[in-house]
BAVOVEX-691092 format. One record per residue: residue number from 1; z, y, x of N, C-alpha, C, O, CB in turn. Coordinates in steps of 0.001 Angstrom, whole numbers, plus 500000, padded with zeros to 6 digits. Glycine has a CB too. Layout:
REM residues N
REC  pos    n.c3    n.c2    n.c1   ca.c3   ca.c2   ca.c1    c.c3    c.c2    c.c1    o.c3    o.c2    o.c1   cb.c3   cb.c2   cb.c1
REC  NUM       Z       Y       X       Z       Y       X       Z       Y       X       Z       Y       X       Z       Y       X
...
//
This chain:
REM residues 229
REC  pos    n.c3    n.c2    n.c1   ca.c3   ca.c2   ca.c1    c.c3    c.c2    c.c1    o.c3    o.c2    o.c1   cb.c3   cb.c2   cb.c1
REC    1  624726  629424  419453  626122  628891  418322  625513  628339  417669  624306  628417  417440  627082  629820  417394
REC    2  626731  627327  417049  626756  625866  416306  626355  626607  414832  626414  627768  414427  628562  624831  416352
REC    3  625970  625470  414317  625843  625562  412596  626667  626690  411667  626378  627656  410961  626407  624108  411994
REC    4  628038  625875  412160  629241  626347  411256  629738  627284  411292  630460  627836  410462  630161  625821  411243
REC    5  629233  627743  412792  629787  629667  413311  628657  630492  412980  628774  631663  413342  630092  630080  415316
REC    6  627471  630148  412317  626726  630661  411672  626751  630921  410123  625926  631587  409497  625924  630131  412023
REC    7  627797  630302  409644  627966  630029  408309  627887  632194  407672  627070  632711  406910  629892  628829  408095
REC    8  629360  633009  408583  629685  634122  408057  628316  635177  408307  628046  636138  407587  631095  634557  408711
REC    9  627433  634669  409682  626473  635419  409382  625086  635219  408682  624005  635632  409102  626336  635805  410308
REC   10  625275  634647  407757  623960  634070  406584  624837  635199  405652  624348  636311  405455  623824  631818  405851
REC   11  625954  634891  405185  626512  635349  403776  626096  637320  404432  625723  638194  403650  628847  634672  403374
REC   12  626275  637524  405763  626566  639174  405839  624999  639341  405732  624735  640351  405079  627468  639968  407474
REC   13  623814  638627  406195  622805  639128  406099  622103  638966  404512  621138  639579  404056  622138  638606  407202
REC   14  622923  637954  403882  622697  638246  402205  622922  638906  401441  622351  639111  400370  622961  637735  401540
REC   15  624425  639652  402201  625223  641118  401673  624306  642013  402091  623991  642775  401176  626804  641555  402345
REC   16  623719  642238  403172  622995  643623  403207  621936  643216  402482  621374  644260  402153  622579  644304  404645
REC   17  621281  642215  402001  620111  642292  400986  620171  642575  399672  619187  642889  399002  619523  641251  400925
REC   18  621403  642469  399217  621844  642683  397686  622230  644065  397870  622012  644790  396900  623143  641667  397023
REC   19  622945  644794  399269  622536  646394  399472  621691  646864  399247  621554  647580  398255  622494  646896  400386
REC   20  620593  646564  400310  619491  646590  400087  618607  646800  398478  618455  647835  397830  619346  645572  400708
REC   21  618260  645774  398258  617778  646224  397253  618438  647126  395721  617730  647693  394889  617275  645174  397083
REC   22  620017  647026  395701  620236  647432  395030  620003  649484  395313  619854  650399  394503  621356  646609  394813
REC   23  620075  649458  396713  619373  651012  397182  618205  651268  396867  617949  652396  396446  619251  651308  398572
REC   24  617135  650240  396993  615910  650629  396680  615347  650728  395527  614256  651226  395248  615276  650076  397181
REC   25  616793  649817  394276  615783  649958  393128  616781  651079  392402  616428  651432  391276  615361  648338  392128
REC   26  618218  651778  393047  618868  652922  391817  619011  653562  392798  620040  654210  392606  620273  652750  390734
REC   27  618471  653883  394110  619107  654627  394956  618950  656138  394166  619932  656852  393962  618466  654447  396491
REC   28  617891  656425  393853  617349  657945  392877  618798  658188  392448  619415  659104  392993  616017  657719  391194
REC   29  619460  657341  391395  621040  657698  390938  621799  658512  391624  622370  659402  390994  621886  656626  390899
REC   30  621950  658437  392748  622676  659157  393264  622616  660271  393399  623591  660853  393874  622842  658889  393980
REC   31  621274  661096  392977  621122  662483  393320  621455  663224  391855  621608  664436  391702  619524  662808  393973
REC   32  621539  662055  390673  621510  662654  389604  622622  663207  388709  623643  662540  388873  620925  661988  389084
REC   33  622767  664111  387894  624615  664827  387553  624915  663858  386375  624455  662747  386111  624818  666967  386826
REC   34  625804  664612  385776  626306  663454  384851  625669  663593  383564  624750  664376  383323  627879  663441  384632
REC   35  626281  662676  382630  625373  662979  381451  626674  662926  380660  627831  662769  381050  623977  661868  381008
REC   36  625928  663182  378874  626624  663718  378037  627644  662477  377837  628862  662653  377826  625799  664276  376847
REC   37  627036  661191  377677  628699  660173  377932  629648  660253  378628  630809  660043  378278  628706  659018  378343
REC   38  629131  660682  380087  629993  660869  380493  631055  661667  380249  632254  661403  380330  629693  660918  381141
REC   39  630398  662866  379881  631614  663750  379375  632194  663868  377982  632739  664874  377527  631309  665005  379624
REC   40  631965  662431  377213  632943  661933  376465  634272  660865  376730  635291  660571  376105  632237  661498  375673
REC   41  633676  660487  377962  634610  659916  378225  636348  660503  379064  637546  660272  378899  633832  659084  378818
REC   42  635347  661473  380109  635981  662561  380825  637259  663101  380393  638190  662884  381169  635151  663580  380855
REC   43  637506  663722  379387  638634  664643  378792  639716  663748  378755  640851  664102  379074  638361  665300  377305
REC   44  639446  662645  378399  640451  661418  378569  641189  661028  379505  642382  660756  379371  639992  660456  378458
REC   45  640403  660948  380785  640919  661208  381788  641863  662306  382478  643006  662235  382928  640165  661107  382171
REC   46  641313  662920  382422  641683  664476  382564  642887  664837  381928  643581  665660  382524  640637  665401  381974
REC   47  643322  664363  380751  644445  664650  380368  645846  663133  380351  646962  663215  379838  643985  665332  378932
REC   48  645304  662015  381019  646249  661187  380867  646389  660681  382314  645363  660672  382995  645968  660180  379788
REC   49  647547  660258  382861  647839  659807  384733  647331  658111  383915  646840  657812  382827  650343  660052  385816
REC   50  647589  657661  384622  647317  656036  384930  648244  655097  384325  648074  653909  384050  647403  655691  386459
REC   51  649189  655795  384179  650188  654995  383058  649782  654920  381706  649709  653832  381136  651556  655633  382919
REC   52  649463  656174  381049  649217  656526  379899  648029  656014  379606  647873  655823  378400  649316  657758  379722
REC   53  646906  655650  380463  645792  655292  380606  645817  653800  379830  645051  653360  378973  645431  655393  382082
REC   54  647050  653168  380492  646883  651946  380168  647474  651468  378921  647046  650534  378241  647267  651278  381124
REC   55  648824  652426  378606  649667  652270  377038  649006  653544  375947  649719  653946  375028  651765  652633  377303
REC   56  647815  654028  376119  647684  655233  375300  645774  655212  374926  644979  655765  375685  648369  656812  376381
REC   57  645429  654625  373909  643751  655344  373997  643972  656499  372909  643455  656032  371894  642164  654076  373413
REC   58  644346  657437  372683  644531  658340  372324  643208  658607  371500  642911  657431  371288  644973  659074  373290
REC   59  642266  659298  370923  641367  659756  369996  639623  658400  370936  638426  658657  370810  641317  662186  370136
REC   60  640017  657576  371458  639053  656783  372055  639091  655668  371010  640166  655408  370471  639356  656361  373602
REC   61  638144  655093  370738  637630  653786  369755  637824  652508  369998  637920  651524  369264  636316  653696  369596
REC   62  637892  652760  371801  637956  651363  372200  638965  651461  373334  639502  652526  373641  636502  650709  372638
REC   63  639232  650130  374032  640366  650454  374882  639785  649352  376383  639647  648131  376321  642154  649955  373934
REC   64  639515  650293  377723  639048  649702  378539  639674  650557  379318  639200  651589  379793  637770  649415  378564
REC   65  640966  650046  379484  642166  651084  380872  641371  650647  382456  642003  651148  383386  644587  650160  380980
REC   66  640671  650183  382720  640727  649747  384006  639467  650527  384591  639324  650818  385778  640706  648114  384126
REC   67  638770  650755  383783  637675  651737  384109  638109  653364  384103  637906  654028  385119  636507  651494  383011
REC   68  638602  653858  383135  639677  654858  383330  640275  654928  384349  639988  655798  385172  640552  654817  382585
REC   69  641248  654040  384559  641904  654036  386321  640912  654276  387383  641341  655129  388160  642563  652478  386837
REC   70  639708  653826  387714  638646  654346  388774  638448  655450  388916  638227  655986  390002  637511  654009  388676
REC   71  638503  656161  387513  637516  657269  387531  638842  658695  387583  638670  659884  387852  636258  657170  385837
REC   72  640175  657917  387191  641169  659068  387287  641424  659124  389071  641340  660156  389737  642788  658672  386238
REC   73  641740  657792  389596  641490  657828  391033  640534  658828  391290  640934  659980  391124  641034  656543  391585
REC   74  639632  658708  391571  638583  659622  391612  638472  660799  391543  637979  661505  392423  637983  659460  391013
REC   75  638911  661172  390496  639211  662816  389783  640413  663160  390603  640290  664187  391270  639660  662921  387842
REC   76  641858  662348  390723  642507  662751  391819  642356  662883  393397  643172  663383  394172  643245  662215  391674
REC   77  641512  662496  393598  640788  662478  395365  640127  663397  395732  640200  664060  396766  639784  661446  395775
REC   78  639315  663474  394701  638378  665088  394858  638479  665966  394126  637449  666569  393824  637022  665140  394768
REC   79  639795  666391  393539  640155  667105  392940  638849  667487  392005  637993  668091  392651  640809  667954  393729
REC   80  638549  667285  390759  637743  666982  389968  636770  665874  389982  636864  664905  390736  637296  667865  389859
REC   81  635591  666104  388895  634539  664785  388790  633417  665035  389855  632802  666100  389879  633743  664621  387139
REC   82  633240  664291  390497  631720  664027  391332  631208  663222  391341  631503  662087  391712  631524  664071  392435
REC   83  629968  663794  390769  628815  662252  390180  628069  661720  391030  627377  660744  390738  627616  662492  389073
REC   84  628077  662431  392604  627917  661586  393645  628637  660254  393899  628095  659159  394050  628120  662288  394579
REC   85  629917  660524  393919  630739  659276  393757  630724  658133  393098  630691  656934  393377  631585  659501  393462
REC   86  630772  659129  391686  630996  658148  390632  629610  656893  390475  629697  655708  390153  631193  659141  389162
REC   87  628313  657758  390862  627240  656742  390915  627179  655940  392132  626364  655019  392185  625968  657358  390752
REC   88  628070  656226  393268  627762  655370  394374  628623  654431  393539  628055  653521  392935  628142  655797  396052
REC   89  629931  654569  393451  630993  653149  392962  629967  652116  391858  629968  650903  391649  632769  653876  391793
REC   90  629418  652871  391493  628104  651727  390414  627580  650782  391532  627639  649563  391692  626303  652772  389571
REC   91  627116  651671  392147  625927  651052  392992  626576  649902  393650  626144  648750  393595  625230  652097  394148
REC   92  627729  650312  394327  628282  649127  394747  628912  648710  393989  629523  649776  394059  628882  649078  395695
REC   93  629476  648128  393197  629858  647373  392094  628484  646226  392102  628449  645037  392416  630076  648446  390604
REC   94  627518  647075  391660  625923  646290  391281  625368  645148  392317  624865  644061  392033  624591  647548  391314
REC   95  625701  645936  394079  625659  644726  394337  626606  643562  394874  626195  642411  395017  624919  644823  394888
REC   96  627523  643845  395076  628877  642869  395005  628853  642006  393275  629335  640916  392965  630608  644147  395205
REC   97  628271  642778  392620  627937  641328  391706  626888  640740  391683  626826  639710  391011  628019  641378  390427
REC   98  625687  641223  392437  624363  640414  393162  624497  639526  393830  623813  638503  393800  623599  641006  393961
REC   99  625580  639805  394693  626566  639037  396010  627458  637161  395093  627505  635985  395454  628494  640826  396577
REC  100  627920  637870  393976  628918  637058  393769  627915  635836  392601  628198  634644  392483  630433  638058  393099
REC  101  626786  636526  391887  625552  636397  391590  625455  634753  392505  626015  633707  392174  624548  637888  392102
REC  102  624351  635046  393993  624184  633927  394511  625315  633257  395087  625099  632066  395311  623304  634052  395298
REC  103  626430  633664  395385  626929  632812  395562  627289  631462  395015  627436  630407  395631  627429  633254  395744
REC  104  627431  631774  393397  627640  631152  392349  626621  630132  392510  626906  628935  392498  627629  631952  391175
REC  105  625377  630594  392667  624250  629830  392615  624040  628664  393709  623425  627598  393727  623200  630752  392666
REC  106  624669  629221  394411  624872  628195  395969  625558  626836  395227  625125  625684  395249  626294  629057  397505
REC  107  626819  627377  394537  628242  626624  394654  627213  625639  393432  627408  624454  393164  630210  627672  394112
REC  108  626232  626439  392901  625988  625208  391667  624988  624458  392208  624626  623601  391402  625463  625711  390062
REC  109  624373  624423  393269  623624  623255  393533  624082  622601  395025  623382  622011  395847  622037  623667  393474
REC  110  625269  622873  395056  626312  622444  396376  627733  621714  395787  628614  622128  395033  626844  624047  397356
REC  111  627525  620429  396499  629035  619787  395502  629787  619692  397242  630740  618926  397380  628781  617506  394193
REC  112  629339  620420  398350  630095  620191  399437  631813  620758  399726  632674  620502  400568  629197  620716  400377
REC  113  631722  621615  398563  633264  621651  398856  633804  622368  399641  635029  622453  399548  633741  620670  399230
REC  114  633092  623158  400717  633217  623907  401899  633679  625620  401666  633375  626291  400679  631758  623741  402619
REC  115  634267  625967  402536  634750  627359  402155  633227  628215  401795  632994  628942  400829  635746  628127  403610
REC  116  632236  627802  403044  630988  628846  402609  630722  627456  401911  631187  626346  402171  629647  629750  403912
REC  117  629647  627945  400751  629001  626743  399972  627764  626058  400909  627380  624889  400964  628336  627345  398414
REC  118  627251  627405  401701  626343  626599  402723  626289  626298  404158  626690  627115  404988  625361  627031  402661
REC  119  625873  625311  404435  626998  624566  405415  626249  624705  407318  626728  625023  408407  627136  622392  404709
REC  120  625075  624321  406891  623910  624077  408386  622746  625466  407838  622503  626282  406949  622745  621800  408423
REC  121  622337  624937  409146  620636  626197  409073  620219  625198  407930  620181  625731  406821  619013  626338  410945
REC  122  619956  624098  407961  618884  623048  407586  619244  623175  406039  618211  623493  405450  619054  621338  408351
REC  123  620367  623042  405111  621074  623112  404422  620914  624956  403720  620804  625389  402573  622273  622508  405177
REC  124  620963  625488  404811  621135  626699  403979  619819  626958  404094  620143  627748  404980  622151  627873  404399
REC  125  618767  627046  404058  617482  626900  404505  616302  625984  403601  615078  626080  403509  617705  626326  405834
REC  126  617230  625140  403044  616522  624388  401690  617026  625169  400122  616441  625213  399040  617149  622495  401666
REC  127  618659  625856  400664  619123  626389  399837  618663  628258  399290  618804  628813  398201  620368  626050  400312
REC  128  618151  628719  400484  618136  630338  400478  617369  630736  399157  617842  631546  398361  617296  631033  401909
REC  129  616335  630203  399006  615402  630516  398149  615902  630876  396119  615492  631511  395148  614412  629146  398471
REC  130  617319  629686  396633  617747  629957  395068  618757  630902  395090  618999  631585  394095  618310  628674  394243
REC  131  619350  631004  396094  620750  632380  396428  620075  633642  396327  620539  634571  395666  621584  632430  398245
REC  132  618580  633732  397202  618173  634855  396810  617349  635048  395680  617097  636225  395422  617691  635308  397691
REC  133  616971  634371  395101  616293  634790  394165  617291  634739  392344  617066  635115  391194  614896  633792  394394
REC  134  618303  634098  393027  619715  634006  391499  619725  635542  391681  619257  636196  390749  621870  632965  391798
REC  135  620102  636067  392545  620714  637201  393394  619691  639017  393121  620000  640183  392876  620535  636453  395347
REC  136  618377  638194  393375  617425  639160  393021  616994  639570  391521  616841  640693  391040  616356  638744  393647
REC  137  616836  638207  390897  616991  638374  389452  617703  639110  388535  617293  639785  387590  617223  637554  389124
REC  138  619121  638841  389032  620207  639817  388314  620352  641248  389045  620991  642057  388374  621760  639074  388332
REC  139  620102  641500  389712  620341  643005  390067  618419  643844  389965  618236  644913  390547  621253  643023  392129
REC  140  617102  643085  389096  616036  643495  388889  616391  643772  387272  615780  644629  386634  614886  642530  389388
REC  141  617644  642796  386580  616989  642766  385141  616902  644200  384652  617482  645152  385173  617875  641861  384039
REC  142  616201  644237  383711  615909  645601  383134  616896  646386  382872  617339  647356  383487  615265  645576  382031
REC  143  617253  645811  381757  619240  645948  381275  619888  647236  382122  620330  648336  381791  620447  644167  381982
REC  144  619700  646467  383496  620410  647273  384421  620595  648493  384694  621631  648995  385131  620184  647059  385218
REC  145  619328  649158  384380  619049  650055  385125  619682  651464  384299  619940  652608  384673  617506  649943  385435
REC  146  619804  650585  382703  620856  652243  381822  621941  651650  382513  622801  652522  382636  621230  652524  379537
REC  147  622298  650632  383000  623873  650478  383094  624408  651266  384743  625513  651761  384968  624288  648480  383026
REC  148  623126  651158  385791  623759  651894  386729  623737  653311  386552  624727  654037  386642  623280  651599  387889
REC  149  622459  653713  386272  622524  655134  386228  623496  656156  385193  624037  657257  385299  621205  655402  385995
REC  150  623399  655344  384390  624974  656343  384004  626463  655530  384511  626635  654313  384572  625175  656550  381897
REC  151  627318  656477  384800  628117  656777  385244  628924  655628  384399  629512  654643  384845  628284  658171  385276
REC  152  628749  656123  382840  630114  655641  382330  629433  653983  381790  630063  653397  380909  630916  656895  380822
REC  153  628046  653260  382418  627294  652177  382197  628769  651208  383098  628832  649988  382947  625376  652290  382939
REC  154  629782  651921  383940  630264  651272  384572  631494  650471  384141  632135  649817  384964  630330  651910  385403
REC  155  631780  650520  382990  632101  649523  381380  631444  648388  381638  632218  647435  381538  631424  650139  379733
REC  156  630222  648030  381962  629366  646592  381570  629570  646298  383650  629920  645242  384176  626959  646926  380541
REC  157  629252  647465  384293  629338  646566  385673  630989  645620  386210  631160  644612  386897  628975  647868  386984
REC  158  631868  646478  385552  632787  645878  386108  633472  644154  385116  634118  643169  385472  633845  647222  386277
REC  159  632865  644613  383839  633252  643160  382948  632322  641746  383613  632386  640537  383391  632677  643433  380977
REC  160  631367  642692  384618  630407  641262  385265  630950  641118  386605  630629  640115  387242  628506  641481  385440
REC  161  631634  641876  387060  632285  641439  388404  633980  640795  388209  634449  639943  388964  632293  642941  389459
REC  162  634479  641207  387429  635500  640128  386519  635361  638973  386423  636059  638070  386883  635603  640270  385278
REC  163  633761  638902  385363  633493  637688  385110  633056  636339  386245  633295  635134  386177  632576  637970  384255
REC  164  632309  637181  387294  631954  636482  388104  632832  636203  389309  632465  635429  390192  630918  636900  388328
REC  165  634111  636906  389340  634750  636778  390566  635989  635681  390075  636747  635145  390883  635264  638366  391211
REC  166  636049  635412  388280  636633  634789  387884  636537  633601  388131  637468  632880  388489  636653  635016  387085
REC  167  634940  633140  387900  634323  631824  387888  634403  631418  389321  634888  630325  389614  632827  631811  387313
REC  168  633943  632259  390255  634238  631760  391474  635434  631398  392070  635476  630632  393032  633843  632421  392130
REC  169  636595  631996  391463  637801  631772  392043  638203  630586  391295  638753  629718  391972  638768  632948  391995
REC  170  638061  630367  390119  638129  629330  389054  637456  628263  390082  638389  627731  390684  637248  629696  387444
REC  171  636168  627719  390541  635610  626715  391100  636421  626499  393130  636139  625605  393929  633738  627186  390864
REC  172  636852  627021  393220  637697  627739  394432  639249  626546  393670  639575  625392  393946  637860  630263  394296
REC  173  639541  627063  393169  640364  626010  392394  640903  624943  391931  642013  624411  391904  640341  625967  392022
REC  174  639609  624713  391489  639255  623701  390922  638851  622220  391912  638962  621005  391745  638200  624265  390132
REC  175  638363  623077  392931  637472  622210  394464  638731  621880  394746  638565  620721  395125  636437  623168  395990
REC  176  640508  622200  394871  641351  622126  395550  641697  622886  396662  642642  622618  397402  641296  621264  395723
REC  177  640959  623811  396786  641168  625275  397910  641796  626643  397123  641617  627174  396027  639378  625874  398605
REC  178  642671  626915  398369  643094  628225  398563  644308  628018  397326  644695  629044  396765  641757  629523  398364
REC  179  644947  626575  396878  646312  626695  396542  646484  627787  395200  645598  628392  394597  647114  627206  397934
REC  180  647967  627792  394984  647954  628774  393609  647388  630231  394044  646930  630815  393062  649668  629000  392905
REC  181  647307  630869  395067  646872  632066  395393  645442  632074  394881  645202  633274  394750  647039  632340  396851
REC  182  644371  631400  394523  643034  631107  394089  643525  631372  392728  642926  632284  392158  642308  629613  394456
REC  183  644483  630791  392055  644649  630603  390865  645018  631943  390326  644440  632392  389336  645532  629568  390650
REC  184  646173  632741  391082  646418  633725  390428  645074  635030  390798  644833  635957  390024  647995  634038  390813
REC  185  644506  634854  391837  643372  635249  391760  642913  635467  390671  643046  636405  389886  642736  634656  392268
REC  186  642153  634216  390639  641187  633881  388979  641889  634449  387713  641390  635181  386859  641057  631991  388537
REC  187  643206  633935  387777  643226  635094  386326  643456  636821  386529  643222  637648  385648  644710  634621  385259
REC  188  643903  637087  387730  643779  638742  387809  642396  638982  387367  642217  639752  386424  644019  639457  389409
REC  189  641166  638275  388075  640092  639070  388004  639955  639173  386552  639872  640312  386094  638887  638563  388748
REC  190  639894  637590  385271  639666  637568  384459  640526  638519  383288  640326  638369  382083  639537  636480  384516
REC  191  641583  639591  383887  642507  639963  382989  641488  641494  383561  641345  642385  382723  644508  639572  383214
REC  192  641087  641613  384441  640254  642833  384855  638749  642757  384008  638247  643632  383303  640012  642792  386654
REC  193  638350  641726  384258  637336  641311  382819  637575  642187  381244  636942  643038  380619  637747  639471  382393
REC  194  639141  641261  381010  638634  641100  379832  639350  643023  379435  639337  643598  378347  639317  639360  378876
REC  195  639726  643389  380388  640348  645143  380170  639685  646082  380620  640149  647163  380983  641639  645553  380820
REC  196  637709  645511  380647  637108  647066  381159  636018  646328  380202  634891  646680  380550  636708  647686  383213
REC  197  635992  645499  379204  635117  645788  378028  635180  644792  376916  635211  643583  377146  633715  645881  378459
REC  198  635196  645252  375811  635451  643861  375265  634686  642361  374979  634972  641482  374167  635763  644168  374266
REC  199  633583  642442  375999  633349  640941  375686  633757  640428  376694  632981  640034  377564  632020  640429  375391
REC  200  634954  640331  376783  636161  639814  377785  636006  638453  377435  635345  637600  378027  637831  640412  377539
REC  201  636592  638358  376550  637096  636578  376167  635825  635861  376134  635930  634635  376104  637943  636248  374438
REC  202  634572  636383  376133  633776  635046  376799  633820  634844  378086  632861  634316  378650  632377  635011  376609
REC  203  634766  635169  378662  634859  634370  380273  635509  632732  379875  635259  631644  380394  636283  635434  381618
REC  204  636375  633080  378806  636302  631397  378536  635485  630100  378099  635758  628933  378380  636925  631253  377873
REC  205  634411  630584  377341  633375  629323  376851  632090  629463  377880  631144  628693  377712  632765  629519  374989
REC  206  632043  630556  379069  630960  630834  379881  631833  629981  381209  631043  629241  381795  630492  632703  380022
REC  207  633041  629930  381711  633968  628929  382442  633448  627816  382045  632808  627195  382893  635480  628954  382167
REC  208  633554  627272  380747  633624  625824  380274  632214  625614  380726  631922  624639  381419  633986  625485  378564
REC  209  631278  626559  380326  629751  625864  380368  629627  625903  382032  628703  625181  382406  628277  626926  379406
REC  210  630211  626456  382935  629996  626409  384782  630118  625180  384864  629263  624377  385236  631128  627189  385945
REC  211  631930  624832  384280  631973  623211  384474  631379  622253  384470  631255  621241  385160  632430  622740  384001
REC  212  630998  622673  383591  629755  621503  383444  628831  621246  384231  628609  620108  384645  628990  621627  382492
REC  213  628233  622165  384513  626975  622595  385573  627329  622057  386881  626582  621207  387366  626729  624309  385774
REC  214  628582  622515  387651  629266  622448  388606  629981  620809  388962  629988  620194  390028  630168  623552  388331
REC  215  630361  620554  388056  631053  619061  387973  630243  617419  388096  630374  616369  388726  631697  619091  386491
REC  216  629097  618206  386733  628107  617297  386124  628735  616194  385611  627931  615292  385378  627087  616858  387026
REC  217  630385  615811  385228  630990  614819  384694  631725  613798  385674  632125  612660  385428  630053  614233  383926
REC  218  631791  614595  386957  632813  614378  387773  633844  615006  387962  634310  615406  389028  632514  614293  388638
REC  219  634276  615124  386807  635592  615842  386708  636832  615969  387166  637569  615045  386820  635868  615759  385981
REC  220  637543  617170  388127  638675  617850  389099  639688  616931  388483  639577  615880  387852  639046  619713  388976
REC  221  640505  617511  388788  641869  617048  388503  642229  618098  386875  642018  619272  386569  643065  617451  390153
REC  222  642823  616969  386204  642850  617575  384749  643888  619037  384252  643904  619874  383350  643368  616258  383848
REC  223  644663  618690  385458  646013  619512  385004  645209  620802  385818  645538  621828  385223  647945  618854  385707
REC  224  644460  621071  386732  643680  621969  387652  642921  622803  386335  642834  624025  386213  642512  621023  388904
REC  225  642481  621903  385535  641297  622565  384276  641960  623145  383207  641481  623896  382357  640279  621404  383482
REC  226  642971  622789  383300  643985  623064  381685  644882  624308  382585  645473  625154  381914  645390  621172  380872
REC  227  644922  624346  383401  645998  625536  383907  645021  626881  384396  645502  628008  384510  647079  624891  385451
REC  228  643071  626456  384753  642757  627381  385206  642201  628079  383562  641900  629271  383501  641808  627082  386524
REC  229  642132  627257  382428  641582  627347  381421  642723  628440  380337  642396  628718  379183  641236  625791  381025
//
């Protein structure tokens, strides 16, 4: 198997690593019941369909429709609230976030611009500690425990996912790959991040900082920068 053919295998193993670390750290939460914070949100989920979730806040003090939409879908699928399912969604999203952090870390150390940031076995071995360490630090971050074990912590997890996806897709677009599809998906990811948590507007300044780190003054097409911002 040549090095190019190995690329998906490298990332598949990395995905297994992220999932394994997440299960090792937070797997016990799958056996946890609901918490008081969860019951604060569930009445809103039960009393509103998806359309009303996006166009009404009722008695809630904040507007985070994406998370409530996910809970509403699981509520319909399981004919009620299922703690195992809701905890499992948190774990899955956290593992995906760890994967995205590692992917972004690889891209920041590489300007090769290929579909997979690491393109040969030697280069992967050079970057592997950065990729795995970056993901592990994110997954191990102490405050993550509170976000993962509380079902209502999905607000923070979904924001992190929207942030990570929008930053990665912005780099794909600015590297000249993916066409307008990558730009549209970048905007969509940012949209989901904004409507997951009030910290959503931080995506723009974080994107500016990412551009400085990723391109180090060798700026891509200015029109592309303007569009993505």
